[in-house]
mmJSON file of the N, C-alpha and C atoms, coordinates in Angstrom:
{"data_MODEL":{"atom_site":{
"group_PDB":["ATOM","ATOM","ATOM","ATOM","ATOM","ATOM","ATOM","ATOM","ATOM","ATOM","ATOM","ATOM","ATOM","ATOM","ATOM","ATOM","ATOM","ATOM","ATOM","ATOM","ATOM","ATOM","ATOM","ATOM","ATOM","ATOM","ATOM","ATOM","ATOM","ATOM","ATOM","ATOM","ATOM","ATOM","ATOM","ATOM","ATOM","ATOM","ATOM","ATOM","ATOM","ATOM","ATOM","ATOM","ATOM","ATOM","ATOM","ATOM","ATOM","ATOM","ATOM","ATOM","ATOM","ATOM","ATOM","ATOM","ATOM","ATOM","ATOM","ATOM","ATOM","ATOM","ATOM","ATOM","ATOM","ATOM","ATOM","ATOM","ATOM","ATOM","ATOM","ATOM","ATOM","ATOM","ATOM","ATOM","ATOM","ATOM","ATOM","ATOM","ATOM","ATOM","ATOM","ATOM","ATOM","ATOM","ATOM","ATOM","ATOM","ATOM","ATOM","ATOM","ATOM","ATOM","ATOM","ATOM","ATOM","ATOM","ATOM","ATOM","ATOM","ATOM","ATOM","ATOM","ATOM","ATOM","ATOM","ATOM","ATOM","ATOM","ATOM","ATOM","ATOM","ATOM","ATOM","ATOM","ATOM","ATOM","ATOM","ATOM","ATOM","ATOM","ATOM","ATOM","ATOM","ATOM","ATOM","ATOM","ATOM","ATOM","ATOM","ATOM","ATOM","ATOM","ATOM","ATOM","ATOM","ATOM","ATOM","ATOM","ATOM","ATOM","ATOM","ATOM","ATOM","ATOM","ATOM","ATOM","ATOM","ATOM","ATOM","ATOM","ATOM","ATOM","ATOM","ATOM","ATOM","ATOM","ATOM","ATOM","ATOM","ATOM","ATOM","ATOM","ATOM","ATOM","ATOM","ATOM","ATOM","ATOM","ATOM","ATOM","ATOM","ATOM","ATOM","ATOM","ATOM","ATOM","ATOM","ATOM","ATOM","ATOM","ATOM","ATOM","ATOM","ATOM","ATOM","ATOM","ATOM","ATOM","ATOM","ATOM","ATOM","ATOM","ATOM"],
"id":[1,2,3,4,5,6,7,8,9,10,11,12,13,14,15,16,17,18,19,20,21,22,23,24,25,26,27,28,29,30,31,32,33,34,35,36,37,38,39,40,41,42,43,44,45,46,47,48,49,50,51,52,53,54,55,56,57,58,59,60,61,62,63,64,65,66,67,68,69,70,71,72,73,74,75,76,77,78,79,80,81,82,83,84,85,86,87,88,89,90,91,92,93,94,95,96,97,98,99,100,101,102,103,104,105,106,107,108,109,110,111,112,113,114,115,116,117,118,119,120,121,122,123,124,125,126,127,128,129,130,131,132,133,134,135,136,137,138,139,140,141,142,143,144,145,146,147,148,149,150,151,152,153,154,155,156,157,158,159,160,161,162,163,164,165,166,167,168,169,170,171,172,173,174,175,176,177,178,179,180,181,182,183,184,185,186,187,188,189,190,191,192,193,194,195],
"type_symbol":["N","C","C","N","C","C","N","C","C","N","C","C","N","C","C","N","C","C","N","C","C","N","C","C","N","C","C","N","C","C","N","C","C","N","C","C","N","C","C","N","C","C","N","C","C","N","C","C","N","C","C","N","C","C","N","C","C","N","C","C","N","C","C","N","C","C","N","C","C","N","C","C","N","C","C","N","C","C","N","C","C","N","C","C","N","C","C","N","C","C","N","C","C","N","C","C","N","C","C","N","C","C","N","C","C","N","C","C","N","C","C","N","C","C","N","C","C","N","C","C","N","C","C","N","C","C","N","C","C","N","C","C","N","C","C","N","C","C","N","C","C","N","C","C","N","C","C","N","C","C","N","C","C","N","C","C","N","C","C","N","C","C","N","C","C","N","C","C","N","C","C","N","C","C","N","C","C","N","C","C","N","C","C","N","C","C","N","C","C","N","C","C","N","C","C"],
"label_atom_id":["N","CA","C","N","CA","C","N","CA","C","N","CA","C","N","CA","C","N","CA","C","N","CA","C","N","CA","C","N","CA","C","N","CA","C","N","CA","C","N","CA","C","N","CA","C","N","CA","C","N","CA","C","N","CA","C","N","CA","C","N","CA","C","N","CA","C","N","CA","C","N","CA","C","N","CA","C","N","CA","C","N","CA","C","N","CA","C","N","CA","C","N","CA","C","N","CA","C","N","CA","C","N","CA","C","N","CA","C","N","CA","C","N","CA","C","N","CA","C","N","CA","C","N","CA","C","N","CA","C","N","CA","C","N","CA","C","N","CA","C","N","CA","C","N","CA","C","N","CA","C","N","CA","C","N","CA","C","N","CA","C","N","CA","C","N","CA","C","N","CA","C","N","CA","C","N","CA","C","N","CA","C","N","CA","C","N","CA","C","N","CA","C","N","CA","C","N","CA","C","N","CA","C","N","CA","C","N","CA","C","N","CA","C","N","CA","C","N","CA","C","N","CA","C","N","CA","C"],
"label_alt_id":[null,null,null,null,null,null,null,null,null,null,null,null,null,null,null,null,null,null,null,null,null,null,null,null,null,null,null,null,null,null,null,null,null,null,null,null,null,null,null,null,null,null,null,null,null,null,null,null,null,null,null,null,null,null,null,null,null,null,null,null,null,null,null,null,null,null,null,null,null,null,null,null,null,null,null,null,null,null,null,null,null,null,null,null,null,null,null,null,null,null,null,null,null,null,null,null,null,null,null,null,null,null,null,null,null,null,null,null,null,null,null,null,null,null,null,null,null,null,null,null,null,null,null,null,null,null,null,null,null,null,null,null,null,null,null,null,null,null,null,null,null,null,null,null,null,null,null,null,null,null,null,null,null,null,null,null,null,null,null,null,null,null,null,null,null,null,null,null,null,null,null,null,null,null,null,null,null,null,null,null,null,null,null,null,null,null,null,null,null,null,null,null,null,null,null],
"label_comp_id":["MET","MET","MET","GLN","GLN","GLN","LYS","LYS","LYS","ALA","ALA","ALA","LEU","LEU","LEU","ILE","ILE","ILE","ILE","ILE","ILE","ILE","ILE","ILE","GLY","GLY","GLY","ILE","ILE","ILE","LEU","LEU","LEU","ILE","ILE","ILE","LEU","LEU","LEU","LEU","LEU","LEU","VAL","VAL","VAL","GLY","GLY","GLY","LEU","LEU","LEU","PHE","PHE","PHE","TRP","TRP","TRP","PRO","PRO","PRO","LEU","LEU","LEU","ALA","ALA","ALA","LYS","LYS","LYS","GLU","GLU","GLU","ILE","ILE","ILE","PRO","PRO","PRO","LEU","LEU","LEU","GLY","GLY","GLY","ARG","ARG","ARG","LEU","LEU","LEU","PRO","PRO","PRO","GLY","GLY","GLY","ASP","ASP","ASP","ILE","ILE","ILE","SER","SER","SER","VAL","VAL","VAL","LYS","LYS","LYS","GLY","GLY","GLY","GLU","GLU","GLU","ARG","ARG","ARG","TYR","TYR","TYR","SER","SER","SER","PHE","PHE","PHE","TYR","TYR","TYR","PHE","PHE","PHE","PRO","PRO","PRO","ILE","ILE","ILE","VAL","VAL","VAL","THR","THR","THR","CYS","CYS","CYS","ILE","ILE","ILE","VAL","VAL","VAL","ILE","ILE","ILE","SER","SER","SER","ILE","ILE","ILE","ILE","ILE","ILE","VAL","VAL","VAL","SER","SER","SER","LEU","LEU","LEU","PHE","PHE","PHE","PHE","PHE","PHE","LYS","LYS","LYS","PHE","PHE","PHE","PHE","PHE","PHE","LYS","LYS","LYS"],
"label_asym_id":["A","A","A","A","A","A","A","A","A","A","A","A","A","A","A","A","A","A","A","A","A","A","A","A","A","A","A","A","A","A","A","A","A","A","A","A","A","A","A","A","A","A","A","A","A","A","A","A","A","A","A","A","A","A","A","A","A","A","A","A","A","A","A","A","A","A","A","A","A","A","A","A","A","A","A","A","A","A","A","A","A","A","A","A","A","A","A","A","A","A","A","A","A","A","A","A","A","A","A","A","A","A","A","A","A","A","A","A","A","A","A","A","A","A","A","A","A","A","A","A","A","A","A","A","A","A","A","A","A","A","A","A","A","A","A","A","A","A","A","A","A","A","A","A","A","A","A","A","A","A","A","A","A","A","A","A","A","A","A","A","A","A","A","A","A","A","A","A","A","A","A","A","A","A","A","A","A","A","A","A","A","A","A","A","A","A","A","A","A","A","A","A","A","A","A"],
"label_entity_id":["1","1","1","1","1","1","1","1","1","1","1","1","1","1","1","1","1","1","1","1","1","1","1","1","1","1","1","1","1","1","1","1","1","1","1","1","1","1","1","1","1","1","1","1","1","1","1","1","1","1","1","1","1","1","1","1","1","1","1","1","1","1","1","1","1","1","1","1","1","1","1","1","1","1","1","1","1","1","1","1","1","1","1","1","1","1","1","1","1","1","1","1","1","1","1","1","1","1","1","1","1","1","1","1","1","1","1","1","1","1","1","1","1","1","1","1","1","1","1","1","1","1","1","1","1","1","1","1","1","1","1","1","1","1","1","1","1","1","1","1","1","1","1","1","1","1","1","1","1","1","1","1","1","1","1","1","1","1","1","1","1","1","1","1","1","1","1","1","1","1","1","1","1","1","1","1","1","1","1","1","1","1","1","1","1","1","1","1","1","1","1","1","1","1","1"],
"label_seq_id":[1,1,1,2,2,2,3,3,3,4,4,4,5,5,5,6,6,6,7,7,7,8,8,8,9,9,9,10,10,10,11,11,11,12,12,12,13,13,13,14,14,14,15,15,15,16,16,16,17,17,17,18,18,18,19,19,19,20,20,20,21,21,21,22,22,22,23,23,23,24,24,24,25,25,25,26,26,26,27,27,27,28,28,28,29,29,29,30,30,30,31,31,31,32,32,32,33,33,33,34,34,34,35,35,35,36,36,36,37,37,37,38,38,38,39,39,39,40,40,40,41,41,41,42,42,42,43,43,43,44,44,44,45,45,45,46,46,46,47,47,47,48,48,48,49,49,49,50,50,50,51,51,51,52,52,52,53,53,53,54,54,54,55,55,55,56,56,56,57,57,57,58,58,58,59,59,59,60,60,60,61,61,61,62,62,62,63,63,63,64,64,64,65,65,65],
"pdbx_PDB_ins_code":[null,null,null,null,null,null,null,null,null,null,null,null,null,null,null,null,null,null,null,null,null,null,null,null,null,null,null,null,null,null,null,null,null,null,null,null,null,null,null,null,null,null,null,null,null,null,null,null,null,null,null,null,null,null,null,null,null,null,null,null,null,null,null,null,null,null,null,null,null,null,null,null,null,null,null,null,null,null,null,null,null,null,null,null,null,null,null,null,null,null,null,null,null,null,null,null,null,null,null,null,null,null,null,null,null,null,null,null,null,null,null,null,null,null,null,null,null,null,null,null,null,null,null,null,null,null,null,null,null,null,null,null,null,null,null,null,null,null,null,null,null,null,null,null,null,null,null,null,null,null,null,null,null,null,null,null,null,null,null,null,null,null,null,null,null,null,null,null,null,null,null,null,null,null,null,null,null,null,null,null,null,null,null,null,null,null,null,null,null,null,null,null,null,null,null],
"Cartn_x":[-14.057,-14.333,-13.331,-13.007,-12.067,-10.678,-10.302,-8.987,-8.873,-9.938,-9.932,-9.809,-10.52,-10.436,-9.049,-8.43,-7.075,-6.099,-6.224,-5.33,-5.527,-6.78,-7.046,-6.473,-6.611,-6.046,-4.532,-3.887,-2.426,-1.999,-2.739,-2.412,-2.538,-3.597,-3.771,-2.643,-2.245,-1.134,0.16,0.436,1.66,1.657,0.517,0.422,0.687,0.142,0.37,1.823,2.496,3.905,4.802,4.483,5.334,4.878,3.826,3.322,4.374,5.164,6.182,7.238,7.45,8.433,7.869,6.581,5.926,6.453,6.962,7.484,8.728,9.458,10.688,10.435,9.263,8.92,8.382,8.94,8.564,7.274,6.352,5.094,4.342,3.838,3.167,4.091,5.363,6.341,7.288,6.775,7.608,7.79,8.906,9.057,7.968,7.313,6.228,4.868,4.788,3.545,3.349,2.128,1.836,1.498,2.212,1.972,1.987,0.861,0.745,0.377,1.187,0.906,0.719,-0.45,-0.745,-0.717,-1.118,-1.122,-2.182,-3.349,-4.438,-4.875,-4.167,-4.591,-3.386,-3.611,-2.61,-3.346,-2.742,-3.33,-2.262,-2.612,-1.661,-2.34,-1.743,-2.272,-1.146,-1.175,-0.081,-0.213,-0.046,-0.249,0.743,2.007,3.013,2.809,2.455,2.172,0.99,-0.045,-1.206,-0.809,0.047,0.491,1.306,2.208,3.04,2.172,1.232,0.35,-0.503,-0.972,-1.767,-0.965,0.285,1.142,1.382,1.649,1.893,0.657,-0.508,-1.744,-2.048,-1.83,-2.062,-1.146,0.121,1.049,0.675,0.229,-0.188,-1.349,-2.371,-3.527,-3.188,-2.278,-1.859,-1.075,-0.275,0.524,-0.355,-1.412,-2.259,-3.451,-3.56,-4.678,-4.412],
"Cartn_y":[17.036,16.852,17.614,18.84,19.631,19.004,18.441,17.819,16.623,15.836,14.678,15.11,16.158,16.643,17.179,17.85,18.361,17.205,16.185,15.026,14.303,14.115,13.463,14.289,15.6,16.47,16.378,16.339,16.207,14.861,13.8,12.475,12.443,13.043,13.092,13.893,14.974,15.779,14.97,14.25,13.449,12.318,11.673,10.618,11.204,12.372,13.021,13.394,13.815,14.187,12.977,11.87,10.689,9.698,10.026,9.114,8.791,9.752,9.414,8.43,8.399,7.478,6.086,5.898,4.625,3.481,3.791,2.737,2.084,2.818,2.297,1.451,1.591,0.81,-0.541,-1.636,-2.952,-3.532,-2.706,-3.247,-3.921,-5.096,-5.873,-6.878,-6.786,-7.723,-8.209,-8.337,-8.746,-10.259,-10.733,-12.176,-12.669,-13.736,-14.261,-14.028,-13.134,-12.96,-14.188,-14.675,-15.912,-15.583,-16.209,-16.019,-17.384,-17.749,-19.031,-18.733,-19.238,-19.037,-20.398,-20.588,-21.816,-21.564,-22.58,-22.456,-21.46,-21.469,-20.607,-19.608,-19.546,-18.656,-18.18,-17.148,-16.701,-16.227,-16.464,-16.107,-15.415,-14.265,-13.506,-13.09,-13.427,-13.041,-12.418,-11.092,-10.389,-10.448,-11.624,-11.811,-10.998,-11.005,-10.269,-8.766,-8.331,-6.92,-6.472,-7.3,-6.967,-6.856,-7.753,-7.717,-6.453,-6.106,-4.91,-3.652,-3.546,-2.377,-2.316,-3.464,-3.506,-3.018,-3.427,-2.984,-1.48,-0.97,0.466,1.276,0.848,1.567,1.487,0.322,0.174,1.086,1.142,2.026,3.491,3.827,5.201,5.606,4.747,5.077,5.054,4.174,4.151,5.424,5.899,7.102,8.345,8.44,9.628,9.538,8.462,8.35,9.104],
"Cartn_z":[13.397,11.988,11.129,11.549,10.77,10.789,11.939,12.052,11.111,11.021,10.129,8.675,8.29,6.911,6.584,7.534,7.317,7.156,7.988,7.899,6.575,6.158,4.873,3.725,3.784,2.753,2.687,3.845,3.883,3.318,3.646,3.105,1.588,1.068,-0.385,-1.032,-0.41,-0.915,-0.929,0.157,0.227,-0.797,-0.974,-1.984,-3.366,-3.64,-4.931,-5.156,-4.098,-4.236,-4.465,-3.809,-3.907,-4.969,-5.704,-6.724,-7.798,-8.285,-9.291,-8.767,-7.472,-6.904,-6.673,-6.876,-6.577,-7.445,-8.612,-9.485,-8.901,-8.082,-7.501,-6.256,-5.642,-4.453,-4.915,-4.41,-4.942,-4.359,-3.865,-3.363,-4.501,-4.232,-5.265,-5.911,-5.631,-6.187,-5.096,-3.884,-2.762,-2.743,-2.181,-2.001,-1.05,-1.406,-0.594,-1.228,-2.2,-2.945,-3.831,-3.89,-4.614,-6.061,-6.969,-8.393,-9.073,-9.679,-10.368,-11.815,-12.727,-14.144,-14.798,-15.35,-16.068,-17.559,-18.296,-19.745,-20.223,-19.562,-19.996,-18.931,-17.841,-16.766,-15.977,-15.214,-14.253,-13.001,-11.864,-10.573,-9.757,-9.196,-8.4,-7.109,-5.982,-4.673,-3.87,-3.687,-3.003,-1.478,-0.891,0.544,1.376,1.027,1.8,1.635,0.452,0.224,1.075,1.163,2.001,3.466,3.931,5.324,5.595,4.696,4.873,4.891,3.974,3.94,5.201,5.677,6.903,8.105,8.195,9.301,9.225,8.035,7.869,8.244,7.787,8.104,9.599,10.212,11.654,12.458,12.081,12.779,12.589,11.405,11.129,12.034,12.118,12.948,14.429,14.831,16.232,16.571,15.631,15.843,15.968,15.161,15.159,16.108,16.876,17.812,19.077],
"occupancy":[1.0,1.0,1.0,1.0,1.0,1.0,1.0,1.0,1.0,1.0,1.0,1.0,1.0,1.0,1.0,1.0,1.0,1.0,1.0,1.0,1.0,1.0,1.0,1.0,1.0,1.0,1.0,1.0,1.0,1.0,1.0,1.0,1.0,1.0,1.0,1.0,1.0,1.0,1.0,1.0,1.0,1.0,1.0,1.0,1.0,1.0,1.0,1.0,1.0,1.0,1.0,1.0,1.0,1.0,1.0,1.0,1.0,1.0,1.0,1.0,1.0,1.0,1.0,1.0,1.0,1.0,1.0,1.0,1.0,1.0,1.0,1.0,1.0,1.0,1.0,1.0,1.0,1.0,1.0,1.0,1.0,1.0,1.0,1.0,1.0,1.0,1.0,1.0,1.0,1.0,1.0,1.0,1.0,1.0,1.0,1.0,1.0,1.0,1.0,1.0,1.0,1.0,1.0,1.0,1.0,1.0,1.0,1.0,1.0,1.0,1.0,1.0,1.0,1.0,1.0,1.0,1.0,1.0,1.0,1.0,1.0,1.0,1.0,1.0,1.0,1.0,1.0,1.0,1.0,1.0,1.0,1.0,1.0,1.0,1.0,1.0,1.0,1.0,1.0,1.0,1.0,1.0,1.0,1.0,1.0,1.0,1.0,1.0,1.0,1.0,1.0,1.0,1.0,1.0,1.0,1.0,1.0,1.0,1.0,1.0,1.0,1.0,1.0,1.0,1.0,1.0,1.0,1.0,1.0,1.0,1.0,1.0,1.0,1.0,1.0,1.0,1.0,1.0,1.0,1.0,1.0,1.0,1.0,1.0,1.0,1.0,1.0,1.0,1.0,1.0,1.0,1.0,1.0,1.0,1.0],
"B_iso_or_equiv":[0.0,0.0,0.0,0.0,0.0,0.0,0.0,0.0,0.0,0.0,0.0,0.0,0.0,0.0,0.0,0.0,0.0,0.0,0.0,0.0,0.0,0.0,0.0,0.0,0.0,0.0,0.0,0.0,0.0,0.0,0.0,0.0,0.0,0.0,0.0,0.0,0.0,0.0,0.0,0.0,0.0,0.0,0.0,0.0,0.0,0.0,0.0,0.0,0.0,0.0,0.0,0.0,0.0,0.0,0.0,0.0,0.0,0.0,0.0,0.0,0.0,0.0,0.0,0.0,0.0,0.0,0.0,0.0,0.0,0.0,0.0,0.0,0.0,0.0,0.0,0.0,0.0,0.0,0.0,0.0,0.0,0.0,0.0,0.0,0.0,0.0,0.0,0.0,0.0,0.0,0.0,0.0,0.0,0.0,0.0,0.0,0.0,0.0,0.0,0.0,0.0,0.0,0.0,0.0,0.0,0.0,0.0,0.0,0.0,0.0,0.0,0.0,0.0,0.0,0.0,0.0,0.0,0.0,0.0,0.0,0.0,0.0,0.0,0.0,0.0,0.0,0.0,0.0,0.0,0.0,0.0,0.0,0.0,0.0,0.0,0.0,0.0,0.0,0.0,0.0,0.0,0.0,0.0,0.0,0.0,0.0,0.0,0.0,0.0,0.0,0.0,0.0,0.0,0.0,0.0,0.0,0.0,0.0,0.0,0.0,0.0,0.0,0.0,0.0,0.0,0.0,0.0,0.0,0.0,0.0,0.0,0.0,0.0,0.0,0.0,0.0,0.0,0.0,0.0,0.0,0.0,0.0,0.0,0.0,0.0,0.0,0.0,0.0,0.0,0.0,0.0,0.0,0.0,0.0,0.0],
"pdbx_formal_charge":[null,null,null,null,null,null,null,null,null,null,null,null,null,null,null,null,null,null,null,null,null,null,null,null,null,null,null,null,null,null,null,null,null,null,null,null,null,null,null,null,null,null,null,null,null,null,null,null,null,null,null,null,null,null,null,null,null,null,null,null,null,null,null,null,null,null,null,null,null,null,null,null,null,null,null,null,null,null,null,null,null,null,null,null,null,null,null,null,null,null,null,null,null,null,null,null,null,null,null,null,null,null,null,null,null,null,null,null,null,null,null,null,null,null,null,null,null,null,null,null,null,null,null,null,null,null,null,null,null,null,null,null,null,null,null,null,null,null,null,null,null,null,null,null,null,null,null,null,null,null,null,null,null,null,null,null,null,null,null,null,null,null,null,null,null,null,null,null,null,null,null,null,null,null,null,null,null,null,null,null,null,null,null,null,null,null,null,null,null,null,null,null,null,null,null],
"auth_seq_id":[1,1,1,2,2,2,3,3,3,4,4,4,5,5,5,6,6,6,7,7,7,8,8,8,9,9,9,10,10,10,11,11,11,12,12,12,13,13,13,14,14,14,15,15,15,16,16,16,17,17,17,18,18,18,19,19,19,20,20,20,21,21,21,22,22,22,23,23,23,24,24,24,25,25,25,26,26,26,27,27,27,28,28,28,29,29,29,30,30,30,31,31,31,32,32,32,33,33,33,34,34,34,35,35,35,36,36,36,37,37,37,38,38,38,39,39,39,40,40,40,41,41,41,42,42,42,43,43,43,44,44,44,45,45,45,46,46,46,47,47,47,48,48,48,49,49,49,50,50,50,51,51,51,52,52,52,53,53,53,54,54,54,55,55,55,56,56,56,57,57,57,58,58,58,59,59,59,60,60,60,61,61,61,62,62,62,63,63,63,64,64,64,65,65,65],
"auth_comp_id":["MET","MET","MET","GLN","GLN","GLN","LYS","LYS","LYS","ALA","ALA","ALA","LEU","LEU","LEU","ILE","ILE","ILE","ILE","ILE","ILE","ILE","ILE","ILE","GLY","GLY","GLY","ILE","ILE","ILE","LEU","LEU","LEU","ILE","ILE","ILE","LEU","LEU","LEU","LEU","LEU","LEU","VAL","VAL","VAL","GLY","GLY","GLY","LEU","LEU","LEU","PHE","PHE","PHE","TRP","TRP","TRP","PRO","PRO","PRO","LEU","LEU","LEU","ALA","ALA","ALA","LYS","LYS","LYS","GLU","GLU","GLU","ILE","ILE","ILE","PRO","PRO","PRO","LEU","LEU","LEU","GLY","GLY","GLY","ARG","ARG","ARG","LEU","LEU","LEU","PRO","PRO","PRO","GLY","GLY","GLY","ASP","ASP","ASP","ILE","ILE","ILE","SER","SER","SER","VAL","VAL","VAL","LYS","LYS","LYS","GLY","GLY","GLY","GLU","GLU","GLU","ARG","ARG","ARG","TYR","TYR","TYR","SER","SER","SER","PHE","PHE","PHE","TYR","TYR","TYR","PHE","PHE","PHE","PRO","PRO","PRO","ILE","ILE","ILE","VAL","VAL","VAL","THR","THR","THR","CYS","CYS","CYS","ILE","ILE","ILE","VAL","VAL","VAL","ILE","ILE","ILE","SER","SER","SER","ILE","ILE","ILE","ILE","ILE","ILE","VAL","VAL","VAL","SER","SER","SER","LEU","LEU","LEU","PHE","PHE","PHE","PHE","PHE","PHE","LYS","LYS","LYS","PHE","PHE","PHE","PHE","PHE","PHE","LYS","LYS","LYS"],
"auth_asym_id":["A","A","A","A","A","A","A","A","A","A","A","A","A","A","A","A","A","A","A","A","A","A","A","A","A","A","A","A","A","A","A","A","A","A","A","A","A","A","A","A","A","A","A","A","A","A","A","A","A","A","A","A","A","A","A","A","A","A","A","A","A","A","A","A","A","A","A","A","A","A","A","A","A","A","A","A","A","A","A","A","A","A","A","A","A","A","A","A","A","A","A","A","A","A","A","A","A","A","A","A","A","A","A","A","A","A","A","A","A","A","A","A","A","A","A","A","A","A","A","A","A","A","A","A","A","A","A","A","A","A","A","A","A","A","A","A","A","A","A","A","A","A","A","A","A","A","A","A","A","A","A","A","A","A","A","A","A","A","A","A","A","A","A","A","A","A","A","A","A","A","A","A","A","A","A","A","A","A","A","A","A","A","A","A","A","A","A","A","A","A","A","A","A","A","A"],
"auth_atom_id":["N","CA","C","N","CA","C","N","CA","C","N","CA","C","N","CA","C","N","CA","C","N","CA","C","N","CA","C","N","CA","C","N","CA","C","N","CA","C","N","CA","C","N","CA","C","N","CA","C","N","CA","C","N","CA","C","N","CA","C","N","CA","C","N","CA","C","N","CA","C","N","CA","C","N","CA","C","N","CA","C","N","CA","C","N","CA","C","N","CA","C","N","CA","C","N","CA","C","N","CA","C","N","CA","C","N","CA","C","N","CA","C","N","CA","C","N","CA","C","N","CA","C","N","CA","C","N","CA","C","N","CA","C","N","CA","C","N","CA","C","N","CA","C","N","CA","C","N","CA","C","N","CA","C","N","CA","C","N","CA","C","N","CA","C","N","CA","C","N","CA","C","N","CA","C","N","CA","C","N","CA","C","N","CA","C","N","CA","C","N","CA","C","N","CA","C","N","CA","C","N","CA","C","N","CA","C","N","CA","C","N","CA","C","N","CA","C","N","CA","C","N","CA","C","N","CA","C"],
"pdbx_PDB_model_num":[1,1,1,1,1,1,1,1,1,1,1,1,1,1,1,1,1,1,1,1,1,1,1,1,1,1,1,1,1,1,1,1,1,1,1,1,1,1,1,1,1,1,1,1,1,1,1,1,1,1,1,1,1,1,1,1,1,1,1,1,1,1,1,1,1,1,1,1,1,1,1,1,1,1,1,1,1,1,1,1,1,1,1,1,1,1,1,1,1,1,1,1,1,1,1,1,1,1,1,1,1,1,1,1,1,1,1,1,1,1,1,1,1,1,1,1,1,1,1,1,1,1,1,1,1,1,1,1,1,1,1,1,1,1,1,1,1,1,1,1,1,1,1,1,1,1,1,1,1,1,1,1,1,1,1,1,1,1,1,1,1,1,1,1,1,1,1,1,1,1,1,1,1,1,1,1,1,1,1,1,1,1,1,1,1,1,1,1,1,1,1,1,1,1,1]
}}}
């Protein structure tokens, strides 16, 4: 339990440190994300962004297991 709390704390710290750099990372605007703009509506589905985040999280958990 203590190890999990330490890891979560370190992750929160790292996210806080790299948060100002998040604007430069193009997540959410990757090629392959679906964006449909109509006259009265807009629809955005970040499919490629979801896949990339899923791969990163999977590798992270596989690395720390």
